[in-house]
Structure formats: C-alpha cells, structure tokens
mmCIF file of the N, C-alpha and C atoms, coordinates in Angstrom:
data_MODEL
# 
_entry.id   MODEL 
# 
loop_
_atom_site.group_PDB 
_atom_site.id 
_atom_site.type_symbol 
_atom_site.label_atom_id 
_atom_site.label_alt_id 
_atom_site.label_comp_id 
_atom_site.label_asym_id 
_atom_site.label_entity_id 
_atom_site.label_seq_id 
_atom_site.pdbx_PDB_ins_code 
_atom_site.Cartn_x 
_atom_site.Cartn_y 
_atom_site.Cartn_z 
_atom_site.occupancy 
_atom_site.B_iso_or_equiv 
_atom_site.pdbx_formal_charge 
_atom_site.auth_seq_id 
_atom_site.auth_comp_id 
_atom_site.auth_asym_id 
_atom_site.auth_atom_id 
_atom_site.pdbx_PDB_model_num 
ATOM 1   N N  . MET A 1 1  ? 5.092   -41.779 13.192 1.00 0.00 ? 1  MET A N  1 
ATOM 2   C CA . MET A 1 1  ? 4.944   -41.955 11.601 1.00 0.00 ? 1  MET A CA 1 
ATOM 3   C C  . MET A 1 1  ? 5.292   -43.495 12.119 1.00 0.00 ? 1  MET A C  1 
ATOM 4   N N  . SER A 1 2  ? 3.971   -44.258 11.456 1.00 0.00 ? 2  SER A N  1 
ATOM 5   C CA . SER A 1 2  ? 3.697   -45.643 11.283 1.00 0.00 ? 2  SER A CA 1 
ATOM 6   C C  . SER A 1 2  ? 4.685   -46.108 9.957  1.00 0.00 ? 2  SER A C  1 
ATOM 7   N N  . LYS A 1 3  ? 4.377   -47.995 10.490 1.00 0.00 ? 3  LYS A N  1 
ATOM 8   C CA . LYS A 1 3  ? 5.164   -48.374 9.336  1.00 0.00 ? 3  LYS A CA 1 
ATOM 9   C C  . LYS A 1 3  ? 3.913   -48.564 8.433  1.00 0.00 ? 3  LYS A C  1 
ATOM 10  N N  . PRO A 1 4  ? 4.261   -49.368 7.105  1.00 0.00 ? 4  PRO A N  1 
ATOM 11  C CA . PRO A 1 4  ? 2.950   -49.656 5.750  1.00 0.00 ? 4  PRO A CA 1 
ATOM 12  C C  . PRO A 1 4  ? 3.130   -51.120 6.670  1.00 0.00 ? 4  PRO A C  1 
ATOM 13  N N  . TRP A 1 5  ? 1.602   -51.470 6.556  1.00 0.00 ? 5  TRP A N  1 
ATOM 14  C CA . TRP A 1 5  ? 1.118   -52.685 6.531  1.00 0.00 ? 5  TRP A CA 1 
ATOM 15  C C  . TRP A 1 5  ? 1.637   -53.638 5.924  1.00 0.00 ? 5  TRP A C  1 
ATOM 16  N N  . SER A 1 6  ? 1.499   -54.987 6.629  1.00 0.00 ? 6  SER A N  1 
ATOM 17  C CA . SER A 1 6  ? 1.912   -56.278 5.552  1.00 0.00 ? 6  SER A CA 1 
ATOM 18  C C  . SER A 1 6  ? 0.984   -56.811 4.111  1.00 0.00 ? 6  SER A C  1 
ATOM 19  N N  . LYS A 1 7  ? -0.104  -56.109 5.179  1.00 0.00 ? 7  LYS A N  1 
ATOM 20  C CA . LYS A 1 7  ? -0.788  -56.773 3.644  1.00 0.00 ? 7  LYS A CA 1 
ATOM 21  C C  . LYS A 1 7  ? -2.000  -54.959 3.584  1.00 0.00 ? 7  LYS A C  1 
ATOM 22  N N  . PRO A 1 8  ? -2.240  -54.040 2.730  1.00 0.00 ? 8  PRO A N  1 
ATOM 23  C CA . PRO A 1 8  ? -3.585  -53.008 2.817  1.00 0.00 ? 8  PRO A CA 1 
ATOM 24  C C  . PRO A 1 8  ? -4.147  -53.956 2.591  1.00 0.00 ? 8  PRO A C  1 
ATOM 25  N N  . VAL A 1 9  ? -5.713  -52.515 3.010  1.00 0.00 ? 9  VAL A N  1 
ATOM 26  C CA . VAL A 1 9  ? -6.612  -52.854 2.928  1.00 0.00 ? 9  VAL A CA 1 
ATOM 27  C C  . VAL A 1 9  ? -7.291  -52.199 1.558  1.00 0.00 ? 9  VAL A C  1 
ATOM 28  N N  . THR A 1 10 ? -8.112  -52.799 0.823  1.00 0.00 ? 10 THR A N  1 
ATOM 29  C CA . THR A 1 10 ? -8.567  -51.843 0.214  1.00 0.00 ? 10 THR A CA 1 
ATOM 30  C C  . THR A 1 10 ? -10.065 -51.721 0.581  1.00 0.00 ? 10 THR A C  1 
ATOM 31  N N  . LEU A 1 11 ? -10.623 -50.976 0.427  1.00 0.00 ? 11 LEU A N  1 
ATOM 32  C CA . LEU A 1 11 ? -12.104 -50.792 0.319  1.00 0.00 ? 11 LEU A CA 1 
ATOM 33  C C  . LEU A 1 11 ? -13.202 -50.099 -0.082 1.00 0.00 ? 11 LEU A C  1 
ATOM 34  N N  . ALA A 1 12 ? -14.586 -49.609 -0.336 1.00 0.00 ? 12 ALA A N  1 
ATOM 35  C CA . ALA A 1 12 ? -15.317 -48.979 -1.788 1.00 0.00 ? 12 ALA A CA 1 
ATOM 36  C C  . ALA A 1 12 ? -15.488 -47.623 -0.357 1.00 0.00 ? 12 ALA A C  1 
ATOM 37  N N  . LEU A 1 13 ? -14.674 -46.684 -0.341 1.00 0.00 ? 13 LEU A N  1 
ATOM 38  C CA . LEU A 1 13 ? -14.423 -45.698 1.011  1.00 0.00 ? 13 LEU A CA 1 
ATOM 39  C C  . LEU A 1 13 ? -14.664 -44.544 0.277  1.00 0.00 ? 13 LEU A C  1 
ATOM 40  N N  . GLY A 1 14 ? -14.032 -44.107 -1.535 1.00 0.00 ? 14 GLY A N  1 
ATOM 41  C CA . GLY A 1 14 ? -14.086 -42.913 -1.942 1.00 0.00 ? 14 GLY A CA 1 
ATOM 42  C C  . GLY A 1 14 ? -15.377 -42.730 -2.209 1.00 0.00 ? 14 GLY A C  1 
ATOM 43  N N  . GLU A 1 15 ? -15.000 -41.306 -3.162 1.00 0.00 ? 15 GLU A N  1 
ATOM 44  C CA . GLU A 1 15 ? -16.031 -40.667 -3.062 1.00 0.00 ? 15 GLU A CA 1 
ATOM 45  C C  . GLU A 1 15 ? -17.506 -41.380 -4.530 1.00 0.00 ? 15 GLU A C  1 
ATOM 46  N N  . ASP A 1 16 ? -18.479 -42.064 -4.923 1.00 0.00 ? 16 ASP A N  1 
ATOM 47  C CA . ASP A 1 16 ? -19.167 -42.887 -5.249 1.00 0.00 ? 16 ASP A CA 1 
ATOM 48  C C  . ASP A 1 16 ? -18.992 -44.121 -5.553 1.00 0.00 ? 16 ASP A C  1 
ATOM 49  N N  . GLY A 1 17 ? -18.053 -44.633 -4.250 1.00 0.00 ? 17 GLY A N  1 
ATOM 50  C CA . GLY A 1 17 ? -17.659 -46.258 -4.097 1.00 0.00 ? 17 GLY A CA 1 
ATOM 51  C C  . GLY A 1 17 ? -16.578 -46.664 -4.544 1.00 0.00 ? 17 GLY A C  1 
ATOM 52  N N  . GLU A 1 18 ? -15.818 -45.610 -5.091 1.00 0.00 ? 18 GLU A N  1 
ATOM 53  C CA . GLU A 1 18 ? -14.241 -45.784 -5.605 1.00 0.00 ? 18 GLU A CA 1 
ATOM 54  C C  . GLU A 1 18 ? -13.941 -46.659 -4.503 1.00 0.00 ? 18 GLU A C  1 
ATOM 55  N N  . ASP A 1 19 ? -12.502 -47.213 -4.741 1.00 0.00 ? 19 ASP A N  1 
ATOM 56  C CA . ASP A 1 19 ? -12.082 -47.818 -3.932 1.00 0.00 ? 19 ASP A CA 1 
ATOM 57  C C  . ASP A 1 19 ? -10.794 -46.909 -3.695 1.00 0.00 ? 19 ASP A C  1 
ATOM 58  N N  . VAL A 1 20 ? -10.582 -47.529 -2.031 1.00 0.00 ? 20 VAL A N  1 
ATOM 59  C CA . VAL A 1 20 ? -9.382  -46.975 -1.545 1.00 0.00 ? 20 VAL A CA 1 
ATOM 60  C C  . VAL A 1 20 ? -8.296  -47.629 -0.607 1.00 0.00 ? 20 VAL A C  1 
ATOM 61  N N  . THR A 1 21 ? -7.734  -47.550 -0.794 1.00 0.00 ? 21 THR A N  1 
ATOM 62  C CA . THR A 1 21 ? -6.452  -48.401 -0.120 1.00 0.00 ? 21 THR A CA 1 
ATOM 63  C C  . THR A 1 21 ? -5.426  -48.318 0.479  1.00 0.00 ? 21 THR A C  1 
ATOM 64  N N  . ILE A 1 22 ? -5.589  -48.459 2.010  1.00 0.00 ? 22 ILE A N  1 
ATOM 65  C CA . ILE A 1 22 ? -5.114  -47.987 3.100  1.00 0.00 ? 22 ILE A CA 1 
ATOM 66  C C  . ILE A 1 22 ? -3.656  -49.267 3.549  1.00 0.00 ? 22 ILE A C  1 
ATOM 67  N N  . ASP A 1 23 ? -2.952  -48.340 4.155  1.00 0.00 ? 23 ASP A N  1 
ATOM 68  C CA . ASP A 1 23 ? -1.590  -49.008 3.823  1.00 0.00 ? 23 ASP A CA 1 
ATOM 69  C C  . ASP A 1 23 ? -0.972  -48.985 5.136  1.00 0.00 ? 23 ASP A C  1 
ATOM 70  N N  . SER A 1 24 ? -1.610  -48.296 6.037  1.00 0.00 ? 24 SER A N  1 
ATOM 71  C CA . SER A 1 24 ? -0.891  -48.083 7.334  1.00 0.00 ? 24 SER A CA 1 
ATOM 72  C C  . SER A 1 24 ? -1.728  -47.694 8.803  1.00 0.00 ? 24 SER A C  1 
ATOM 73  N N  . THR A 1 25 ? -1.715  -47.872 9.450  1.00 0.00 ? 25 THR A N  1 
ATOM 74  C CA . THR A 1 25 ? -2.667  -47.577 10.810 1.00 0.00 ? 25 THR A CA 1 
ATOM 75  C C  . THR A 1 25 ? -2.442  -45.827 11.164 1.00 0.00 ? 25 THR A C  1 
ATOM 76  N N  . GLU A 1 26 ? -1.233  -44.945 10.102 1.00 0.00 ? 26 GLU A N  1 
ATOM 77  C CA . GLU A 1 26 ? -1.694  -43.466 10.343 1.00 0.00 ? 26 GLU A CA 1 
ATOM 78  C C  . GLU A 1 26 ? -2.968  -43.459 9.261  1.00 0.00 ? 26 GLU A C  1 
ATOM 79  N N  . ALA A 1 27 ? -2.730  -43.879 8.400  1.00 0.00 ? 27 ALA A N  1 
ATOM 80  C CA . ALA A 1 27 ? -3.841  -43.749 7.370  1.00 0.00 ? 27 ALA A CA 1 
ATOM 81  C C  . ALA A 1 27 ? -5.255  -44.260 7.558  1.00 0.00 ? 27 ALA A C  1 
ATOM 82  N N  . ALA A 1 28 ? -5.189  -45.135 8.010  1.00 0.00 ? 28 ALA A N  1 
ATOM 83  C CA . ALA A 1 28 ? -6.925  -45.948 9.255  1.00 0.00 ? 28 ALA A CA 1 
ATOM 84  C C  . ALA A 1 28 ? -6.712  -44.849 9.941  1.00 0.00 ? 28 ALA A C  1 
ATOM 85  N N  . SER A 1 29 ? -6.256  -44.638 10.775 1.00 0.00 ? 29 SER A N  1 
ATOM 86  C CA . SER A 1 29 ? -6.242  -43.923 12.256 1.00 0.00 ? 29 SER A CA 1 
ATOM 87  C C  . SER A 1 29 ? -7.398  -42.442 11.177 1.00 0.00 ? 29 SER A C  1 
ATOM 88  N N  . TRP A 1 30 ? -6.545  -41.782 10.446 1.00 0.00 ? 30 TRP A N  1 
ATOM 89  C CA . TRP A 1 30 ? -7.630  -41.329 9.660  1.00 0.00 ? 30 TRP A CA 1 
ATOM 90  C C  . TRP A 1 30 ? -8.661  -41.235 8.775  1.00 0.00 ? 30 TRP A C  1 
ATOM 91  N N  . ALA A 1 31 ? -8.464  -42.068 7.965  1.00 0.00 ? 31 ALA A N  1 
ATOM 92  C CA . ALA A 1 31 ? -9.847  -42.743 7.096  1.00 0.00 ? 31 ALA A CA 1 
ATOM 93  C C  . ALA A 1 31 ? -10.880 -42.867 8.447  1.00 0.00 ? 31 ALA A C  1 
ATOM 94  N N  . LEU A 1 32 ? -11.097 -43.262 9.683  1.00 0.00 ? 32 LEU A N  1 
ATOM 95  C CA . LEU A 1 32 ? -12.282 -43.611 10.537 1.00 0.00 ? 32 LEU A CA 1 
ATOM 96  C C  . LEU A 1 32 ? -11.941 -41.957 11.447 1.00 0.00 ? 32 LEU A C  1 
ATOM 97  N N  . ILE A 1 33 ? -11.267 -41.242 10.902 1.00 0.00 ? 33 ILE A N  1 
ATOM 98  C CA . ILE A 1 33 ? -11.721 -39.613 11.622 1.00 0.00 ? 33 ILE A CA 1 
ATOM 99  C C  . ILE A 1 33 ? -12.336 -38.704 10.560 1.00 0.00 ? 33 ILE A C  1 
ATOM 100 N N  . GLU A 1 34 ? -12.125 -38.544 9.293  1.00 0.00 ? 34 GLU A N  1 
ATOM 101 C CA . GLU A 1 34 ? -12.234 -37.787 8.968  1.00 0.00 ? 34 GLU A CA 1 
ATOM 102 C C  . GLU A 1 34 ? -13.508 -38.574 7.141  1.00 0.00 ? 34 GLU A C  1 
ATOM 103 N N  . ASP A 1 35 ? -13.122 -39.440 6.649  1.00 0.00 ? 35 ASP A N  1 
ATOM 104 C CA . ASP A 1 35 ? -14.212 -39.901 6.142  1.00 0.00 ? 35 ASP A CA 1 
ATOM 105 C C  . ASP A 1 35 ? -15.011 -41.259 6.201  1.00 0.00 ? 35 ASP A C  1 
ATOM 106 N N  . TRP A 1 36 ? -14.877 -41.696 7.440  1.00 0.00 ? 36 TRP A N  1 
ATOM 107 C CA . TRP A 1 36 ? -15.812 -42.813 7.787  1.00 0.00 ? 36 TRP A CA 1 
ATOM 108 C C  . TRP A 1 36 ? -17.453 -42.263 7.174  1.00 0.00 ? 36 TRP A C  1 
ATOM 109 N N  . PRO A 1 37 ? -17.886 -43.452 6.866  1.00 0.00 ? 37 PRO A N  1 
ATOM 110 C CA . PRO A 1 37 ? -19.681 -42.571 6.856  1.00 0.00 ? 37 PRO A CA 1 
ATOM 111 C C  . PRO A 1 37 ? -20.577 -43.361 8.356  1.00 0.00 ? 37 PRO A C  1 
ATOM 112 N N  . THR A 1 38 ? -19.696 -43.100 9.223  1.00 0.00 ? 38 THR A N  1 
ATOM 113 C CA . THR A 1 38 ? -20.832 -43.421 10.342 1.00 0.00 ? 38 THR A CA 1 
ATOM 114 C C  . THR A 1 38 ? -19.931 -42.804 11.732 1.00 0.00 ? 38 THR A C  1 
ATOM 115 N N  . GLU A 1 39 ? -20.226 -42.649 12.211 1.00 0.00 ? 39 GLU A N  1 
ATOM 116 C CA . GLU A 1 39 ? -19.861 -41.442 13.810 1.00 0.00 ? 39 GLU A CA 1 
ATOM 117 C C  . GLU A 1 39 ? -20.111 -42.102 14.501 1.00 0.00 ? 39 GLU A C  1 
ATOM 118 N N  . GLU A 1 40 ? -20.959 -43.299 14.955 1.00 0.00 ? 40 GLU A N  1 
ATOM 119 C CA . GLU A 1 40 ? -20.941 -44.092 16.174 1.00 0.00 ? 40 GLU A CA 1 
ATOM 120 C C  . GLU A 1 40 ? -20.559 -45.797 15.993 1.00 0.00 ? 40 GLU A C  1 
ATOM 121 N N  . GLY A 1 41 ? -19.861 -46.553 16.798 1.00 0.00 ? 41 GLY A N  1 
ATOM 122 C CA . GLY A 1 41 ? -20.375 -48.144 16.811 1.00 0.00 ? 41 GLY A CA 1 
ATOM 123 C C  . GLY A 1 41 ? -19.050 -48.442 17.122 1.00 0.00 ? 41 GLY A C  1 
ATOM 124 N N  . VAL A 1 42 ? -19.265 -49.486 18.241 1.00 0.00 ? 42 VAL A N  1 
ATOM 125 C CA . VAL A 1 42 ? -18.617 -50.409 18.634 1.00 0.00 ? 42 VAL A CA 1 
ATOM 126 C C  . VAL A 1 42 ? -16.955 -50.465 18.377 1.00 0.00 ? 42 VAL A C  1 
ATOM 127 N N  . ALA A 1 43 ? -17.153 -51.675 16.844 1.00 0.00 ? 43 ALA A N  1 
ATOM 128 C CA . ALA A 1 43 ? -15.993 -52.037 16.062 1.00 0.00 ? 43 ALA A CA 1 
ATOM 129 C C  . ALA A 1 43 ? -15.447 -50.384 16.021 1.00 0.00 ? 43 ALA A C  1 
ATOM 130 N N  . LEU A 1 44 ? -16.200 -49.537 15.708 1.00 0.00 ? 44 LEU A N  1 
ATOM 131 C CA . LEU A 1 44 ? -15.075 -48.470 15.108 1.00 0.00 ? 44 LEU A CA 1 
ATOM 132 C C  . LEU A 1 44 ? -14.757 -47.455 16.344 1.00 0.00 ? 44 LEU A C  1 
ATOM 133 N N  . ASP A 1 45 ? -15.160 -47.319 17.036 1.00 0.00 ? 45 ASP A N  1 
ATOM 134 C CA . ASP A 1 45 ? -14.330 -46.995 18.775 1.00 0.00 ? 45 ASP A CA 1 
ATOM 135 C C  . ASP A 1 45 ? -13.446 -47.763 18.909 1.00 0.00 ? 45 ASP A C  1 
ATOM 136 N N  . LYS A 1 46 ? -13.572 -49.406 18.803 1.00 0.00 ? 46 LYS A N  1 
ATOM 137 C CA . LYS A 1 46 ? -11.962 -50.224 19.028 1.00 0.00 ? 46 LYS A CA 1 
ATOM 138 C C  . LYS A 1 46 ? -10.952 -50.364 18.192 1.00 0.00 ? 46 LYS A C  1 
ATOM 139 N N  . ALA A 1 47 ? -11.616 -49.508 16.816 1.00 0.00 ? 47 ALA A N  1 
ATOM 140 C CA . ALA A 1 47 ? -10.297 -49.589 15.879 1.00 0.00 ? 47 ALA A CA 1 
ATOM 141 C C  . ALA A 1 47 ? -9.624  -47.899 15.991 1.00 0.00 ? 47 ALA A C  1 
ATOM 142 N N  . LEU A 1 48 ? -10.592 -46.895 16.735 1.00 0.00 ? 48 LEU A N  1 
ATOM 143 C CA . LEU A 1 48 ? -9.926  -45.535 17.064 1.00 0.00 ? 48 LEU A CA 1 
ATOM 144 C C  . LEU A 1 48 ? -8.604  -46.028 18.080 1.00 0.00 ? 48 LEU A C  1 
ATOM 145 N N  . LEU A 1 49 ? -9.357  -46.965 19.168 1.00 0.00 ? 49 LEU A N  1 
ATOM 146 C CA . LEU A 1 49 ? -8.754  -47.026 20.781 1.00 0.00 ? 49 LEU A CA 1 
ATOM 147 C C  . LEU A 1 49 ? -7.488  -48.006 19.994 1.00 0.00 ? 49 LEU A C  1 
ATOM 148 N N  . VAL A 1 50 ? -7.382  -49.419 18.749 1.00 0.00 ? 50 VAL A N  1 
ATOM 149 C CA . VAL A 1 50 ? -6.413  -49.920 18.931 1.00 0.00 ? 50 VAL A CA 1 
ATOM 150 C C  . VAL A 1 50 ? -5.489  -49.000 18.645 1.00 0.00 ? 50 VAL A C  1 
ATOM 151 N N  . CYS A 1 51 ? -5.615  -47.673 17.204 1.00 0.00 ? 51 CYS A N  1 
ATOM 152 C CA . CYS A 1 51 ? -4.764  -47.365 16.748 1.00 0.00 ? 51 CYS A CA 1 
ATOM 153 C C  . CYS A 1 51 ? -3.879  -46.066 17.641 1.00 0.00 ? 51 CYS A C  1 
ATOM 154 N N  . MET A 1 52 ? -4.771  -46.010 18.561 1.00 0.00 ? 52 MET A N  1 
ATOM 155 C CA . MET A 1 52 ? -3.605  -45.261 19.971 1.00 0.00 ? 52 MET A CA 1 
ATOM 156 C C  . MET A 1 52 ? -2.979  -45.833 20.702 1.00 0.00 ? 52 MET A C  1 
ATOM 157 N N  . ASP A 1 53 ? -3.121  -46.910 19.901 1.00 0.00 ? 53 ASP A N  1 
ATOM 158 C CA . ASP A 1 53 ? -2.280  -48.075 20.914 1.00 0.00 ? 53 ASP A CA 1 
ATOM 159 C C  . ASP A 1 53 ? -0.807  -48.805 20.614 1.00 0.00 ? 53 ASP A C  1 
ATOM 160 N N  . VAL A 1 54 ? -1.290  -48.419 18.881 1.00 0.00 ? 54 VAL A N  1 
ATOM 161 C CA . VAL A 1 54 ? -0.263  -48.602 18.552 1.00 0.00 ? 54 VAL A CA 1 
ATOM 162 C C  . VAL A 1 54 ? 0.779   -47.316 18.378 1.00 0.00 ? 54 VAL A C  1 
ATOM 163 N N  . VAL A 1 55 ? 0.235   -46.157 18.452 1.00 0.00 ? 55 VAL A N  1 
ATOM 164 C CA . VAL A 1 55 ? 1.140   -45.024 18.343 1.00 0.00 ? 55 VAL A CA 1 
ATOM 165 C C  . VAL A 1 55 ? 2.083   -45.146 20.104 1.00 0.00 ? 55 VAL A C  1 
ATOM 166 N N  . ALA A 1 56 ? 1.277   -45.298 20.987 1.00 0.00 ? 56 ALA A N  1 
ATOM 167 C CA . ALA A 1 56 ? 1.732   -45.456 22.019 1.00 0.00 ? 56 ALA A CA 1 
ATOM 168 C C  . ALA A 1 56 ? 2.649   -46.588 22.774 1.00 0.00 ? 56 ALA A C  1 
ATOM 169 N N  . GLY A 1 57 ? 2.694   -47.657 21.463 1.00 0.00 ? 57 GLY A N  1 
ATOM 170 C CA . GLY A 1 57 ? 3.722   -48.917 21.429 1.00 0.00 ? 57 GLY A CA 1 
ATOM 171 C C  . GLY A 1 57 ? 2.831   -49.761 22.389 1.00 0.00 ? 57 GLY A C  1 
ATOM 172 N N  . LYS A 1 58 ? 1.472   -50.167 22.556 1.00 0.00 ? 58 LYS A N  1 
ATOM 173 C CA . LYS A 1 58 ? 0.867   -50.885 23.421 1.00 0.00 ? 58 LYS A CA 1 
ATOM 174 C C  . LYS A 1 58 ? 0.554   -52.403 22.319 1.00 0.00 ? 58 LYS A C  1 
ATOM 175 N N  . LYS A 1 59 ? 0.093   -51.850 20.852 1.00 0.00 ? 59 LYS A N  1 
ATOM 176 C CA . LYS A 1 59 ? -0.004  -52.879 20.417 1.00 0.00 ? 59 LYS A CA 1 
ATOM 177 C C  . LYS A 1 59 ? 0.171   -52.726 19.428 1.00 0.00 ? 59 LYS A C  1 
ATOM 178 N N  . SER A 1 60 ? -0.117  -53.558 17.859 1.00 0.00 ? 60 SER A N  1 
ATOM 179 C CA . SER A 1 60 ? 0.721   -53.374 16.984 1.00 0.00 ? 60 SER A CA 1 
ATOM 180 C C  . SER A 1 60 ? 0.542   -52.948 15.995 1.00 0.00 ? 60 SER A C  1 
ATOM 181 N N  . ASP A 1 61 ? 0.821   -52.754 14.251 1.00 0.00 ? 61 ASP A N  1 
ATOM 182 C CA . ASP A 1 61 ? 0.158   -52.781 13.566 1.00 0.00 ? 61 ASP A CA 1 
ATOM 183 C C  . ASP A 1 61 ? -0.846  -53.666 12.782 1.00 0.00 ? 61 ASP A C  1 
ATOM 184 N N  . GLU A 1 62 ? -0.208  -54.456 13.214 1.00 0.00 ? 62 GLU A N  1 
ATOM 185 C CA . GLU A 1 62 ? -1.839  -55.644 13.000 1.00 0.00 ? 62 GLU A CA 1 
ATOM 186 C C  . GLU A 1 62 ? -2.620  -55.474 13.153 1.00 0.00 ? 62 GLU A C  1 
ATOM 187 N N  . ASP A 1 63 ? -2.927  -55.420 14.578 1.00 0.00 ? 63 ASP A N  1 
ATOM 188 C CA . ASP A 1 63 ? -4.224  -55.451 16.040 1.00 0.00 ? 63 ASP A CA 1 
ATOM 189 C C  . ASP A 1 63 ? -4.613  -54.199 15.447 1.00 0.00 ? 63 ASP A C  1 
ATOM 190 N N  . ALA A 1 64 ? -4.274  -53.041 14.191 1.00 0.00 ? 64 ALA A N  1 
ATOM 191 C CA . ALA A 1 64 ? -4.972  -52.060 13.907 1.00 0.00 ? 64 ALA A CA 1 
ATOM 192 C C  . ALA A 1 64 ? -5.833  -52.115 12.490 1.00 0.00 ? 64 ALA A C  1 
ATOM 193 N N  . ARG A 1 65 ? -4.558  -53.449 12.335 1.00 0.00 ? 65 ARG A N  1 
ATOM 194 C CA . ARG A 1 65 ? -5.064  -54.103 11.334 1.00 0.00 ? 65 ARG A CA 1 
ATOM 195 C C  . ARG A 1 65 ? -7.031  -54.374 11.245 1.00 0.00 ? 65 ARG A C  1 
ATOM 196 N N  . ARG A 1 66 ? -6.856  -55.462 12.003 1.00 0.00 ? 66 ARG A N  1 
ATOM 197 C CA . ARG A 1 66 ? -7.623  -55.885 12.116 1.00 0.00 ? 66 ARG A CA 1 
ATOM 198 C C  . ARG A 1 66 ? -8.842  -55.753 12.644 1.00 0.00 ? 66 ARG A C  1 
ATOM 199 N N  . ALA A 1 67 ? -8.641  -54.652 13.839 1.00 0.00 ? 67 ALA A N  1 
ATOM 200 C CA . ALA A 1 67 ? -9.956  -53.637 13.677 1.00 0.00 ? 67 ALA A CA 1 
ATOM 201 C C  . ALA A 1 67 ? -9.807  -52.415 12.903 1.00 0.00 ? 67 ALA A C  1 
ATOM 202 N N  . PHE A 1 68 ? -9.850  -52.343 11.831 1.00 0.00 ? 68 PHE A N  1 
ATOM 203 C CA . PHE A 1 68 ? -9.852  -51.530 10.962 1.00 0.00 ? 68 PHE A CA 1 
ATOM 204 C C  . PHE A 1 68 ? -11.052 -52.367 10.325 1.00 0.00 ? 68 PHE A C  1 
ATOM 205 N N  . ILE A 1 69 ? -10.240 -53.641 9.863  1.00 0.00 ? 69 ILE A N  1 
ATOM 206 C CA . ILE A 1 69 ? -11.422 -54.116 8.722  1.00 0.00 ? 69 ILE A CA 1 
ATOM 207 C C  . ILE A 1 69 ? -12.739 -54.134 9.277  1.00 0.00 ? 69 ILE A C  1 
ATOM 208 N N  . GLU A 1 70 ? -12.582 -54.777 10.859 1.00 0.00 ? 70 GLU A N  1 
ATOM 209 C CA . GLU A 1 70 ? -14.034 -55.083 11.943 1.00 0.00 ? 70 GLU A CA 1 
ATOM 210 C C  . GLU A 1 70 ? -14.839 -53.826 11.451 1.00 0.00 ? 70 GLU A C  1 
ATOM 211 N N  . ALA A 1 71 ? -14.182 -52.265 11.912 1.00 0.00 ? 71 ALA A N  1 
ATOM 212 C CA . ALA A 1 71 ? -14.925 -51.382 11.738 1.00 0.00 ? 71 ALA A CA 1 
ATOM 213 C C  . ALA A 1 71 ? -15.620 -51.313 10.518 1.00 0.00 ? 71 ALA A C  1 
ATOM 214 N N  . ALA A 1 72 ? -14.818 -51.008 9.535  1.00 0.00 ? 72 ALA A N  1 
ATOM 215 C CA . ALA A 1 72 ? -15.485 -51.467 8.053  1.00 0.00 ? 72 ALA A CA 1 
ATOM 216 C C  . ALA A 1 72 ? -16.126 -52.544 7.941  1.00 0.00 ? 72 ALA A C  1 
ATOM 217 N N  . LEU A 1 73 ? -16.119 -53.558 7.570  1.00 0.00 ? 73 LEU A N  1 
ATOM 218 C CA . LEU A 1 73 ? -17.496 -54.762 8.120  1.00 0.00 ? 73 LEU A CA 1 
ATOM 219 C C  . LEU A 1 73 ? -18.731 -54.249 8.608  1.00 0.00 ? 73 LEU A C  1 
ATOM 220 N N  . GLU A 1 74 ? -18.882 -52.989 10.031 1.00 0.00 ? 74 GLU A N  1 
ATOM 221 C CA . GLU A 1 74 ? -19.347 -52.627 10.793 1.00 0.00 ? 74 GLU A CA 1 
ATOM 222 C C  . GLU A 1 74 ? -20.133 -51.589 10.326 1.00 0.00 ? 74 GLU A C  1 
ATOM 223 N N  . ALA A 1 75 ? -19.759 -50.624 9.636  1.00 0.00 ? 75 ALA A N  1 
ATOM 224 C CA . ALA A 1 75 ? -20.405 -50.026 8.577  1.00 0.00 ? 75 ALA A CA 1 
ATOM 225 C C  . ALA A 1 75 ? -21.066 -50.232 7.183  1.00 0.00 ? 75 ALA A C  1 
ATOM 226 N N  . GLY A 1 76 ? -20.423 -51.361 6.757  1.00 0.00 ? 76 GLY A N  1 
ATOM 227 C CA . GLY A 1 76 ? -21.462 -51.986 5.787  1.00 0.00 ? 76 GLY A CA 1 
ATOM 228 C C  . GLY A 1 76 ? -20.137 -51.581 4.558  1.00 0.00 ? 76 GLY A C  1 
ATOM 229 N N  . ILE A 1 77 ? -19.003 -51.488 4.803  1.00 0.00 ? 77 ILE A N  1 
ATOM 230 C CA . ILE A 1 77 ? -17.791 -50.967 3.642  1.00 0.00 ? 77 ILE A CA 1 
ATOM 231 C C  . ILE A 1 77 ? -17.968 -52.176 3.113  1.00 0.00 ? 77 ILE A C  1 
ATOM 232 N N  . ALA A 1 78 ? -17.930 -52.776 1.993  1.00 0.00 ? 78 ALA A N  1 
ATOM 233 C CA . ALA A 1 78 ? -17.157 -53.611 0.782  1.00 0.00 ? 78 ALA A CA 1 
ATOM 234 C C  . ALA A 1 78 ? -15.550 -53.596 0.848  1.00 0.00 ? 78 ALA A C  1 
ATOM 235 N N  . VAL A 1 79 ? -14.905 -54.358 1.465  1.00 0.00 ? 79 VAL A N  1 
ATOM 236 C CA . VAL A 1 79 ? -13.193 -54.713 2.054  1.00 0.00 ? 79 VAL A CA 1 
ATOM 237 C C  . VAL A 1 79 ? -12.731 -56.002 1.088  1.00 0.00 ? 79 VAL A C  1 
ATOM 238 N N  . ARG A 1 80 ? -11.807 -55.434 0.626  1.00 0.00 ? 80 ARG A N  1 
ATOM 239 C CA . ARG A 1 80 ? -10.984 -56.389 -0.433 1.00 0.00 ? 80 ARG A CA 1 
ATOM 240 C C  . ARG A 1 80 ? -9.830  -56.593 0.436  1.00 0.00 ? 80 ARG A C  1 
ATOM 241 N N  . ARG A 1 81 ? -9.549  -57.556 0.458  1.00 0.00 ? 81 ARG A N  1 
ATOM 242 C CA . ARG A 1 81 ? -7.954  -57.431 1.729  1.00 0.00 ? 81 ARG A CA 1 
ATOM 243 C C  . ARG A 1 81 ? -6.815  -57.962 0.765  1.00 0.00 ? 81 ARG A C  1 
# 
C-alpha cells in the first residue's frame, strides 16, 4: 500500500471531463491502467514503470507523481497541480 502524495494531482479524467484527484502511487497506477484515454505513449510507459519501482522500493512517491503528471500531459489531459 502506498503513502499519500504530499501534493495530490487533480485532472480532468472522469466521465464528461469531470475532475478526479489522484493522491497516491497506487491510485495513479489504477488510473493509468483502467481510466487512461490512450493505451500507448512514452510517458505512459515510463509512469507505469516508475509506479512499479516505487512498490519495489527503488523510486520515491514523488518520482511517481512527476511521471504521472508527464503521462497526463502527453495524453492531453488537463492537469491542476
């Protein structure tokens, strides 16, 4: 189980573009796998790998947060940090 991020990320990912707040690496992983509007992308792949590295203790939650934001920008999702 992951710790909450120090700064949650809010983005327009919900149905009809409603805001969704992601506040942990675990929540980011699920969003990337289940809710993401694209299935391919360099930043998407990197974010998934970073999330796995956090679980393995190789990266920090902040690394996952930054990679998640990059994946959102790559997918054209509006991000409110």
